[in-house]
C-alpha positions as CSV (number, residue, x, y, z in Angstrom):
1,M,0.1,-0.3,-0.1
2,C,2.6,2.5,0.9
3,L,4.5,1.6,-2.3
4,E,1.7,2.1,-4.5
5,R,1.4,5.8,-2.9
6,F,5.1,6.7,-3.2
7,K,5.0,5.3,-7.2
8,L,2.2,7.3,-7.5
9,F,3.8,10.7,-5.5
10,F,7.1,9.9,-7.9
11,Y,4.9,10.0,-10.9
12,E,3.1,12.9,-10.1
13,H,6.5,15.2,-9.0
14,Q,8.9,13.0,-11.4
15,K,10.3,16.5,-13.0
16,Y,11.5,18.5,-9.3
17,F,13.4,14.9,-8.6
18,M,14.7,15.3,-12.1
19,Y,15.4,19.3,-11.4
20,G,16.8,18.1,-7.6
21,F,19.2,15.2,-9.4
22,L,20.2,17.6,-11.7
23,L,21.2,20.2,-9.1
24,L,22.8,18.0,-6.7
25,F,25.3,17.3,-9.8
26,A,26.0,20.3,-10.6
27,C,26.9,20.7,-7.1
28,L,28.9,17.9,-6.7
29,S,31.0,18.2,-10.2
30,F,32.2,22.1,-8.9
31,I,33.4,20.8,-5.8
32,F,35.1,18.2,-7.6
33,I,36.6,20.7,-9.8
34,Y,37.4,23.2,-7.3
35,V,39.4,21.1,-5.2
36,R,41.4,19.5,-8.4
37,F,42.3,23.3,-9.6
38,T,43.5,24.1,-6.1
39,S,45.6,21.0,-5.2
40,D,47.5,21.9,-8.6
41,V,48.9,25.4,-7.6
42,K,51.4,25.4,-5.4
43,T,52.8,28.4,-3.3
44,V,56.4,29.6,-3.9
45,E,57.3,31.0,-0.6
46,P,61.3,32.5,-0.3
47,E,63.8,29.5,1.3
48,V,65.0,31.1,4.3
49,I,68.4,29.2,5.4
50,A,69.2,29.6,8.9
51,L,72.8,29.4,10.2
52,S,73.7,28.0,13.6
53,D,75.4,29.2,16.1
54,D,78.7,27.6,15.5
55,E,78.3,28.4,11.5
56,E,78.3,32.2,11.9
57,K,81.6,32.0,14.6
58,E,83.0,29.9,11.6
59,E,82.4,32.1,8.7
60,I,83.3,35.1,10.9
61,I,86.6,33.2,12.2
62,T,87.4,32.8,8.3
63,E,87.1,36.7,7.2
64,A,88.9,37.5,10.0
65,V,92.0,35.2,9.2
66,E,95.5,36.9,9.1
67,T,98.5,36.1,7.4
68,I,101.3,36.3,10.0
69,F,105.5,35.6,9.5
70,I,107.1,33.6,12.6
71,D,111.4,32.7,12.4
72,I,111.8,29.1,13.3
73,K,115.3,28.0,14.3
74,G,117.3,25.4,15.9
75,E,116.9,21.7,16.2
76,I,114.6,21.6,13.6
77,K,115.1,20.1,9.8
78,Y,114.3,23.5,7.9
79,P,114.9,26.5,10.1
80,G,114.0,29.8,8.4
81,V,111.1,32.4,8.1
82,Y,107.1,31.1,7.1
83,E,104.2,32.2,6.4
84,M,101.6,31.3,9.2
85,Q,97.8,32.2,9.8
86,L,97.1,33.9,12.8
87,G,95.8,31.2,15.1
88,D,98.2,28.6,14.1
89,R,100.4,26.9,16.8
90,V,103.9,26.1,17.7
91,I,103.4,22.7,16.5
92,D,101.8,23.7,13.3
93,A,105.0,25.9,12.3
94,V,107.4,22.6,13.4
95,Q,105.3,21.1,10.6
96,M,105.9,23.5,8.4
97,A,109.6,23.5,8.9
98,G,110.0,19.9,8.5
99,G,109.7,18.3,11.8
100,F,112.3,18.2,14.9
101,T,116.0,16.6,14.5
102,D,117.5,13.8,16.2
103,E,118.8,15.4,18.8
104,A,115.7,18.2,19.5
105,T,114.5,18.6,22.9
106,T,111.1,19.7,23.5
107,D,110.7,19.7,27.2
108,N,111.0,23.3,27.5
109,V,109.1,24.1,24.7
110,N,105.2,24.9,24.9
111,L,104.0,23.1,21.5
112,S,100.9,24.3,22.4
113,K,101.4,28.2,22.3
114,R,99.2,30.3,20.0
115,L,101.8,32.0,17.2
116,K,101.5,36.1,16.6
117,D,103.5,37.6,14.0
118,E,107.1,38.2,14.4
119,T,107.1,35.4,16.6
120,V,110.8,33.3,16.9
121,I,111.1,29.9,18.3
122,I,114.0,27.9,19.1
123,I,114.4,24.4,18.8
124,P,117.1,23.5,22.0
125,S,119.1,20.6,21.6
126,Y,119.3,17.8,24.2
127,L,123.0,17.4,23.8
128,K,123.6,21.3,24.9
129,N,123.9,22.8,28.1
130,Y,121.5,25.8,28.7
131,D,122.7,26.2,31.6
132,N,119.2,25.6,33.2
133,I,117.2,28.3,31.9
134,T,113.9,27.2,30.6
135,I,113.5,28.3,27.1
136,K,110.1,29.6,27.0
137,N,110.3,31.3,23.2
138,D,109.0,34.1,24.0
139,Y,111.1,36.2,22.1
140,E,110.1,38.8,19.9
141,I,112.0,41.3,16.9
142,D,112.3,45.0,18.1
143,S,111.7,47.8,16.0
144,N,115.7,47.3,14.9
145,D,115.0,43.4,13.9
146,D,117.1,42.0,17.0
147,I,115.6,39.3,19.2
148,V,115.4,40.9,22.5
149,Q,114.7,39.3,26.0
150,S,114.6,41.3,28.9
151,E,116.8,40.9,31.8
152,E,114.1,41.1,33.9
153,T,112.6,38.2,32.7
154,E,116.1,36.1,32.1
155,N,116.5,36.6,35.7
156,D,112.8,35.3,36.8
157,E,113.3,32.5,34.5
158,K,116.8,31.3,36.0
159,I,115.2,31.4,39.5
160,E,111.9,29.2,38.8
161,S,114.2,26.8,37.1
162,S,116.7,26.8,40.5
163,S,113.2,26.1,42.4
164,N,112.5,23.5,40.3
165,L,115.5,21.3,40.9
166,I,115.7,18.1,43.0
167,N,118.6,17.7,45.4
168,I,119.9,14.7,45.3
169,N,121.3,14.8,48.4
170,T,117.7,15.3,50.0
171,A,115.2,14.7,47.6
172,S,112.9,11.3,49.0
173,V,112.1,8.8,46.9
174,V,109.1,10.0,45.4
175,E,111.3,13.4,44.0
176,L,113.5,11.3,42.8
177,M,111.1,9.1,40.8
178,S,110.3,12.2,39.4
179,L,112.7,12.7,37.1
180,D,112.6,11.3,33.7
181,G,114.2,7.3,33.9
182,I,114.3,7.2,37.7
183,G,112.1,4.7,38.8
184,E,111.3,3.6,42.3
185,S,114.9,1.1,42.5
186,K,116.6,3.5,40.8
187,A,115.5,6.1,43.3
188,K,116.0,3.9,46.5
189,A,119.8,3.3,45.1
190,I,120.4,6.8,45.0
191,I,119.4,7.2,48.5
192,E,121.4,4.0,49.4
193,Y,124.5,5.5,47.9
194,R,124.6,8.9,49.6
195,D,123.9,7.2,53.2
196,I,126.9,4.9,52.4
197,N,128.9,7.6,50.4
198,G,127.7,10.8,52.0
199,D,126.4,14.0,50.2
200,F,127.3,14.1,46.3
201,E,129.7,17.0,45.8
202,N,128.6,17.3,42.1
203,I,125.5,15.9,39.9
204,L,128.2,14.3,38.3
205,D,128.6,11.7,41.3
206,I,125.6,10.3,40.4
207,K,126.5,8.3,37.7
208,N,128.2,6.4,39.9
209,V,125.3,4.8,41.3
210,S,124.3,1.6,39.7
211,G,122.6,1.3,36.9
212,I,122.1,5.6,36.2
213,G,124.6,5.5,33.4
214,E,125.3,8.3,30.3
215,S,122.1,7.9,28.4
216,I,120.1,8.4,32.2
217,Y,122.3,11.5,33.3
218,E,122.1,13.4,30.2
219,K,117.9,13.3,30.5
220,I,118.4,14.3,33.4
221,K,121.1,16.5,34.6
222,D,119.4,19.7,34.0
223,Y,116.8,18.4,36.6
224,I,119.1,17.9,39.6
225,T,121.5,20.1,41.6
226,V,122.9,19.3,45.1
């Protein structure tokens, strides 16, 4: 009964149903075309590249690089004047000059020191006696192109060096072991020797101690006193 009424209603108003269907189809078609068109259009925005703090610092440092000239001499393979960059260190200059000779000693050379223009670097030899003066390589060139070092600085170095020497007549086992090549057994042998023979008269006498030969003496002679 209800179905028959619906059919009757549909036949009477079928043109309205047709209009509604066409309107719905038109709306759906418009929505589909609009969505498709807007998805194909891309918004182009300017690319912004932000540098990190480290990158900004690196860029600033790169722009600020300066050329300097240093003079390196002594126990180095190719001594001479070299062009370096501000911020390089002593070890960089050593490598630039071909490295150390077989006689070089770096005990008193600060290889990590930063270079500056007109720096003079002197690499000492372990075969030569520098009178117990610590070489700090803080030499500079004055207006007359002479290597200068103030008397006050030189005296300070002598005082500092003397205060750091190990007195082999009074040193303990621990103090003696701080010397290069001196282990516990050799330190005890030094103390035993002075207990039996008395104080050392000069540093050469330490070679009389059993186990301490010329090679060990060369390593420690600049660091001991009586």
